[in-house]
C-alpha positions as CSV (number, residue, x, y, z in Angstrom):
1,M,-112.6,-75.5,11.2
2,F,-111.6,-74.3,7.8
3,L,-111.2,-77.6,6.4
4,K,-114.7,-79.1,8.2
5,G,-116.7,-75.8,6.8
6,N,-115.4,-75.5,3.2
7,P,-117.3,-78.1,0.6
8,C,-115.1,-76.8,-1.8
9,I,-112.2,-78.7,0.3
10,V,-114.4,-81.9,0.2
11,I,-114.8,-82.0,-3.3
12,F,-111.4,-81.2,-4.1
13,V,-110.2,-84.3,-1.6
14,V,-112.8,-86.3,-3.7
15,L,-111.7,-85.5,-7.1
16,F,-107.6,-85.4,-6.2
17,Q,-108.0,-89.2,-4.9
18,N,-110.1,-90.6,-7.8
19,V,-107.4,-88.8,-9.9
20,F,-104.4,-90.1,-8.2
21,G,-106.2,-94.2,-7.8
22,E,-107.1,-94.3,-4.4
23,T,-109.3,-97.1,-3.7
24,R,-113.0,-96.4,-2.8
25,E,-112.4,-97.1,1.0
26,E,-109.2,-95.1,1.4
27,A,-111.2,-92.2,-0.2
28,K,-114.4,-92.2,1.8
29,K,-112.1,-91.9,4.9
30,E,-110.2,-89.1,3.7
31,L,-113.6,-87.6,3.3
32,K,-114.7,-88.4,6.3
33,L,-111.5,-86.8,8.3
34,V,-112.0,-83.8,6.6
35,L,-115.7,-83.7,7.8
36,G,-114.4,-83.8,11.3
37,Y,-114.9,-87.4,11.9
38,P,-112.4,-88.5,14.7
39,L,-109.6,-91.0,13.3
40,D,-110.4,-93.9,15.2
41,A,-113.6,-94.0,14.4
42,V,-113.1,-94.8,10.5
43,S,-110.2,-96.7,11.2
44,N,-109.9,-100.8,11.4
45,F,-108.6,-103.1,14.1
46,T,-105.0,-103.1,12.7
47,E,-105.1,-99.0,12.1
48,M,-106.2,-98.5,15.4
49,A,-103.6,-100.7,16.8
50,T,-100.9,-98.9,14.7
51,E,-102.0,-95.8,15.7
52,H,-101.7,-96.2,19.5
53,G,-98.4,-97.8,19.5
54,Y,-99.7,-101.5,19.2
55,V,-98.5,-104.6,16.7
56,S,-101.2,-106.7,15.4
57,E,-102.0,-109.2,12.6
58,Q,-105.4,-109.9,10.8
59,H,-105.7,-113.9,9.9
60,S,-108.3,-115.8,8.1
61,V,-110.4,-118.6,9.4
62,T,-112.4,-120.6,7.2
63,T,-115.3,-122.5,9.1
64,E,-116.8,-126.2,8.3
65,D,-119.4,-124.9,6.4
66,G,-117.6,-122.2,4.3
67,Y,-117.8,-118.7,5.7
68,I,-114.3,-116.7,5.6
69,L,-114.2,-114.8,9.2
70,T,-111.3,-112.2,10.2
71,M,-109.6,-112.6,13.0
72,F,-107.3,-110.0,15.0
73,R,-104.2,-110.6,16.7
74,I,-102.5,-108.6,19.5
75,S,-99.5,-110.7,20.1
76,K,-97.5,-108.7,23.0
77,G,-99.3,-105.4,24.3
78,K,-97.1,-102.0,24.7
79,K,-96.8,-102.0,28.3
80,C,-96.0,-105.4,28.6
81,K,-92.5,-105.8,29.9
82,K,-92.4,-109.7,30.5
83,P,-92.9,-113.0,28.4
84,I,-95.9,-113.7,26.9
85,R,-98.1,-115.7,29.2
86,K,-100.0,-119.3,27.7
87,P,-102.5,-120.1,26.5
88,P,-103.6,-117.3,24.0
89,V,-106.8,-115.7,24.9
90,L,-110.0,-115.2,23.1
91,L,-111.9,-112.2,23.3
92,M,-115.5,-112.4,21.6
93,H,-117.4,-109.3,20.5
94,G,-121.4,-109.0,21.4
95,L,-124.5,-108.1,19.4
96,L,-123.8,-106.2,16.3
97,M,-120.3,-105.4,17.1
98,S,-116.9,-106.5,16.4
99,S,-113.6,-106.9,17.3
100,D,-113.5,-103.0,16.9
101,S,-115.7,-102.4,20.0
102,F,-112.6,-103.9,22.4
103,M,-110.8,-101.1,20.7
104,D,-113.2,-98.1,20.6
105,S,-112.7,-96.4,24.4
106,G,-108.7,-96.4,23.6
107,P,-105.7,-98.2,25.0
108,E,-106.6,-96.9,28.6
109,A,-109.7,-98.6,28.7
110,G,-110.6,-100.9,25.6
111,L,-109.9,-104.7,26.9
112,A,-108.2,-105.6,23.8
113,Y,-105.4,-102.8,24.8
114,L,-105.8,-103.8,28.8
115,I,-105.5,-107.5,28.6
116,S,-102.6,-107.5,26.0
117,D,-100.6,-105.1,28.3
118,L,-101.0,-108.1,31.1
119,C,-98.8,-109.9,28.7
120,Y,-101.4,-112.6,26.9
121,D,-101.3,-113.4,23.7
122,L,-104.8,-111.9,22.4
123,W,-107.1,-112.7,19.4
124,A,-110.3,-110.9,18.9
125,P,-112.4,-113.2,16.3
126,N,-115.2,-111.4,14.5
127,I,-118.6,-113.6,14.1
128,R,-120.0,-114.5,10.6
129,G,-122.1,-111.2,9.4
130,N,-120.1,-108.2,11.1
131,Y,-118.5,-106.2,8.0
132,Y,-115.6,-108.3,8.8
133,S,-116.7,-111.5,8.1
134,K,-118.9,-111.2,4.9
135,R,-117.1,-113.8,3.0
136,H,-117.8,-117.3,1.9
137,I,-116.1,-120.1,-0.4
138,K,-119.1,-120.2,-2.5
139,L,-121.7,-117.9,-1.3
140,D,-122.1,-114.0,-2.0
141,P,-123.6,-112.5,0.5
142,S,-124.9,-109.4,-2.0
143,K,-126.5,-112.2,-3.7
144,D,-127.0,-115.5,-2.1
145,H,-129.9,-115.1,0.6
146,E,-128.4,-118.5,2.2
147,F,-125.5,-116.7,3.3
148,W,-127.6,-115.2,5.6
149,D,-129.2,-118.3,6.9
150,F,-128.0,-118.2,10.5
151,S,-128.3,-117.0,14.3
152,N,-126.6,-117.8,17.4
153,F,-126.8,-121.5,16.8
154,E,-124.4,-121.0,13.9
155,F,-122.2,-118.5,15.7
156,G,-121.3,-121.1,18.4
157,Y,-121.7,-124.4,16.6
158,Y,-119.0,-123.2,13.7
159,D,-117.7,-119.9,14.1
160,I,-116.2,-120.1,17.8
161,P,-115.1,-123.6,17.4
162,A,-113.7,-122.6,13.9
163,S,-111.0,-119.5,15.3
164,I,-110.4,-121.8,18.7
165,N,-109.1,-124.5,16.6
166,Y,-107.1,-122.0,14.4
167,I,-106.0,-120.6,17.6
168,I,-104.5,-123.4,18.8
169,N,-102.7,-124.9,15.8
170,Y,-101.4,-121.5,14.9
171,T,-100.0,-120.9,18.5
172,K,-99.5,-124.9,18.9
173,S,-101.2,-124.2,22.4
174,D,-103.3,-127.2,23.9
175,K,-105.8,-124.9,24.9
176,I,-106.8,-121.4,25.0
177,N,-108.6,-119.2,27.6
178,Y,-112.0,-117.4,26.5
179,I,-113.3,-114.0,27.3
180,G,-117.0,-113.5,25.6
181,Y,-119.0,-110.2,26.3
182,S,-122.7,-110.5,25.9
183,Q,-123.5,-112.3,22.9
184,G,-120.2,-114.1,23.1
185,G,-121.5,-115.5,26.4
186,S,-124.6,-117.4,24.7
187,T,-122.2,-118.6,22.0
188,F,-120.0,-120.2,24.8
189,F,-123.0,-122.0,26.0
190,I,-124.0,-122.9,22.8
191,M,-120.6,-124.5,21.7
192,N,-119.7,-126.6,24.9
193,S,-123.3,-128.1,25.3
194,E,-123.5,-129.1,21.2
195,R,-120.1,-129.4,20.9
196,P,-119.2,-130.7,24.3
197,E,-115.3,-132.0,23.3
198,Y,-114.5,-128.3,23.1
199,N,-114.7,-128.4,26.9
200,S,-111.3,-129.5,27.0
201,K,-109.9,-127.0,24.7
202,I,-110.7,-124.4,27.1
203,G,-108.9,-123.3,30.4
204,V,-111.0,-121.0,31.8
205,G,-114.4,-119.0,30.5
206,I,-114.9,-115.3,31.4
207,L,-117.7,-114.0,31.0
208,L,-119.1,-110.4,30.7
209,E,-122.8,-109.8,31.0
210,P,-123.2,-112.9,29.1
211,G,-126.8,-113.5,27.0
212,S,-128.8,-116.7,27.5
213,R,-132.3,-116.4,28.3
214,H,-133.6,-112.8,27.8
215,Y,-137.0,-113.2,29.3
216,Y,-136.4,-110.3,31.9
217,T,-134.8,-107.9,29.7
218,R,-135.6,-104.6,30.6
219,S,-134.6,-102.4,27.7
220,Q,-137.9,-101.6,26.1
221,L,-136.4,-100.6,22.8
222,F,-134.1,-103.7,22.3
223,R,-137.7,-105.4,23.3
224,W,-139.2,-103.4,20.5
225,L,-136.3,-104.1,17.9
226,G,-136.5,-107.9,18.6
227,D,-140.1,-107.8,18.6
228,T,-140.3,-106.2,15.0
229,Y,-137.9,-108.4,13.5
230,Q,-139.7,-111.5,15.0
231,L,-142.9,-110.4,13.4
232,A,-141.6,-109.0,10.2
233,L,-139.2,-111.7,9.4
234,P,-141.7,-113.3,6.7
235,T,-142.3,-109.8,5.4
236,L,-138.7,-109.0,5.1
237,Y,-137.6,-112.3,2.9
238,Q,-140.5,-111.8,0.4
239,A,-138.8,-108.2,0.1
240,G,-135.3,-109.9,-0.5
241,L,-134.0,-108.1,3.1
242,Y,-131.5,-110.7,5.1
243,E,-129.3,-108.3,6.6
244,A,-129.6,-106.4,9.5
245,L,-128.3,-103.4,10.4
246,P,-125.0,-103.4,8.9
247,L,-121.8,-101.3,8.8
248,G,-122.7,-98.9,5.8
249,G,-126.1,-98.6,6.3
250,F,-128.4,-96.0,6.9
251,V,-128.8,-96.3,10.6
252,Q,-125.0,-96.6,11.0
253,E,-123.6,-93.8,8.8
254,A,-126.7,-91.2,10.5
255,A,-125.3,-92.1,13.5
256,S,-121.7,-91.9,12.9
257,F,-122.3,-88.7,10.7
258,L,-124.2,-86.8,14.0
259,C,-122.3,-88.5,16.7
260,K,-119.0,-86.6,15.2
261,D,-120.4,-83.7,16.8
262,Y,-119.0,-83.3,20.1
263,A,-122.1,-81.7,21.4
264,L,-124.6,-83.9,20.0
265,A,-122.0,-87.1,21.2
266,D,-121.9,-85.5,24.8
267,F,-125.9,-85.5,25.0
268,A,-128.1,-86.8,22.1
269,C,-125.9,-89.9,21.2
270,K,-125.2,-90.7,25.3
271,F,-129.2,-90.8,25.4
272,A,-129.4,-93.1,22.8
273,L,-127.2,-95.3,24.4
274,G,-129.1,-94.7,27.7
275,L,-132.4,-95.8,25.7
276,I,-130.6,-98.9,24.3
277,D,-129.2,-100.3,27.7
278,S,-129.2,-98.3,31.0
279,F,-128.2,-94.9,32.1
280,H,-124.8,-94.0,33.5
281,P,-123.7,-90.6,33.6
282,G,-119.8,-90.1,33.4
283,S,-118.8,-93.6,32.6
284,I,-118.7,-93.2,28.6
285,K,-116.2,-90.6,27.6
286,T,-117.7,-88.3,24.8
287,E,-114.6,-88.9,22.8
288,T,-115.3,-92.8,22.9
289,V,-119.5,-92.1,21.9
290,R,-117.5,-90.1,18.7
291,V,-115.6,-93.2,18.0
292,L,-117.7,-96.2,18.8
293,F,-120.6,-95.4,16.2
294,G,-118.1,-95.3,13.4
295,H,-118.1,-99.1,14.1
296,F,-121.7,-99.8,15.7
297,P,-123.9,-101.2,14.5
298,A,-121.6,-104.1,12.9
299,G,-124.5,-105.9,11.3
300,T,-125.7,-109.5,11.6
301,S,-128.9,-111.4,9.7
302,V,-132.5,-110.6,10.2
303,K,-132.6,-114.3,11.4
304,N,-130.4,-113.3,14.1
305,M,-132.4,-110.7,15.3
306,A,-135.9,-111.9,15.0
307,W,-133.8,-115.1,17.1
308,Y,-133.3,-112.7,19.7
309,G,-137.5,-111.6,19.5
310,Q,-138.1,-115.3,19.8
311,A,-135.8,-115.1,23.2
312,L,-137.4,-111.9,24.7
313,N,-140.9,-114.0,25.3
314,V,-139.7,-117.9,26.2
315,D,-138.7,-118.5,29.4
316,E,-135.8,-120.7,28.0
317,F,-132.5,-120.7,26.3
318,Q,-133.4,-122.2,23.1
319,N,-132.7,-123.1,19.5
320,F,-134.3,-120.9,16.9
321,D,-138.3,-121.8,16.6
322,Y,-139.5,-122.0,13.2
323,G,-142.9,-122.7,14.1
324,A,-144.7,-126.4,14.7
325,T,-144.5,-127.6,11.1
326,G,-140.7,-126.2,10.8
327,N,-139.5,-127.4,13.9
328,L,-140.2,-131.0,13.0
329,Q,-138.4,-130.4,9.8
330,Q,-135.8,-129.4,11.5
331,Y,-135.3,-130.9,15.3
332,G,-137.9,-133.8,14.7
333,T,-140.2,-132.1,17.7
334,S,-143.0,-129.3,17.4
335,Q,-140.6,-127.5,20.0
336,P,-137.0,-126.2,19.5
337,P,-134.6,-128.0,21.8
338,A,-133.2,-126.1,24.5
339,F,-129.3,-125.8,24.9
340,N,-128.3,-128.7,27.6
341,L,-126.3,-126.2,29.6
342,S,-125.5,-129.1,32.5
343,L,-122.9,-130.3,29.2
344,V,-120.7,-126.7,29.7
345,E,-118.2,-128.3,32.2
346,V,-115.5,-125.5,31.4
347,P,-114.5,-123.5,34.7
348,V,-116.8,-120.1,34.4
349,V,-116.5,-116.9,36.0
350,I,-119.8,-114.4,35.4
351,I,-119.0,-110.7,35.6
352,H,-122.0,-108.6,35.5
353,G,-123.5,-105.3,36.3
354,R,-126.9,-104.9,38.3
355,H,-127.8,-102.1,36.1
356,D,-127.7,-104.2,33.0
357,Y,-130.9,-103.8,31.1
358,L,-130.1,-105.8,28.1
359,T,-129.0,-109.4,30.3
360,S,-130.7,-108.2,33.3
361,P,-129.4,-109.9,36.8
362,A,-132.6,-112.1,36.9
363,D,-131.6,-113.9,33.9
364,V,-127.7,-114.3,34.3
365,E,-128.8,-115.8,37.4
366,W,-130.8,-118.2,36.0
367,V,-128.2,-119.0,33.5
368,T,-125.5,-119.2,36.6
369,S,-127.6,-121.6,38.4
370,K,-127.8,-124.0,35.7
371,L,-124.0,-124.6,34.9
372,P,-122.6,-127.1,36.9
373,N,-118.9,-125.3,37.2
374,V,-119.1,-121.9,38.2
375,L,-116.0,-120.3,40.2
376,E,-117.5,-117.4,40.8
377,Q,-120.1,-115.1,40.3
378,F,-118.9,-111.6,40.5
379,Y,-121.1,-108.0,40.3
380,V,-119.3,-105.3,39.7
381,E,-118.9,-103.1,42.9
382,D,-120.6,-99.7,40.8
383,P,-124.2,-100.4,41.1
384,M,-124.7,-98.7,38.0
385,W,-122.4,-100.6,35.7
386,N,-124.6,-101.2,32.7
387,H,-124.0,-103.5,29.5
388,F,-122.3,-101.1,27.0
389,D,-120.1,-100.2,30.1
390,I,-118.0,-103.4,29.5
391,T,-116.6,-102.2,25.8
392,Y,-116.7,-98.2,26.3
393,S,-116.9,-97.2,29.8
394,Q,-113.5,-95.1,31.1
395,F,-113.7,-97.2,34.3
396,T,-113.0,-100.8,32.7
397,G,-109.5,-100.8,34.2
398,R,-110.2,-100.1,38.0
399,S,-114.0,-102.1,37.5
400,I,-113.3,-105.7,35.7
401,L,-109.5,-105.9,34.9
402,G,-108.8,-106.9,38.3
403,K,-110.8,-110.1,38.3
404,I,-110.2,-110.7,34.8
405,K,-106.4,-110.8,35.6
406,E,-106.9,-113.1,38.6
407,Y,-108.7,-115.4,37.1
408,L,-106.7,-115.3,33.8
409,D,-103.5,-115.8,35.9
410,E,-105.1,-118.8,37.7
411,F,-105.3,-120.4,34.2
412,S,-102.1,-119.5,32.9
413,A,-98.7,-120.4,32.9
């Protein structure tokens, strides 16, 4: 308590670190720890893994269009006592998240920990534009606005294929099993419809609250956010603003500062999560809330946020809408093309909650009906299970892990 409340100690820590040559990020982390932030909230993927007794690796993946993505690996879980099963498992995060989202609820509930503990070789990529993947072979994200010219299409067309190719080449496997959460579902659909050769590189696709069409999204806050970015996109571009909700930005820093406080995390910050999605009392631990805002929001492009704004208002799953003239230049048609879901031939399992306000049951039913090879559509038994529960609930082990394990085991050796 003395450290947390004494400004002299805080100043001393900063001066000490500057004198002894620690990096700015190291100094910032130490300062936040002094101020009472949880350790996991100021740690990255590999640091969290090490803290909880897991061995992890960091890899760099370069896409065809020059983006350099960071991907993490837990090759064997701490609780795994058997040989590692094949093929490797790719675990893809959602909108405004990173691979850290699968660690934030700790080793008893975080999917990265739980799946690696099942003796699977776990790989967790990061999509372009979040804080792990803000590099390019030519472009500087702080200077070149072209860096930020992307939305869901580029994730599915470039980022996921590059990650799959890297894993296959590195592990000498002929395919991977794919687990995609939220936006990690929509990018899966885009990849396999736009680049159908990747169907043969995936054993099974396990899609958790998958995004696609968002016409029936019930979250009013998300609707407001998407509509705002869609309407303001030209103005944002004119103002030179291309990045949305980055880690280290005002929204994230303010949220993490406030939510480090246990009392605020237990009420106000849980309430904020409920406004974004829906309310599920008791599902997310207060300690997890204190941690998750250290990594969320993780950043994306304003164009991607505008794409979601468009998706909320069209009864279709389609590419970015540039307007009639722009569409003619970009696609050769006045309307943006819809993604052909009949080309997604990978065996698919859909796992969903009925209380999800971000990817509504109506939209999930719609996309499921369009897919040609659905093995099972599984609704979580808990009637209050919502969108954020996938990453942050303390009950992932009993609610969804069994179904994930069932299909990973079926499609693994």
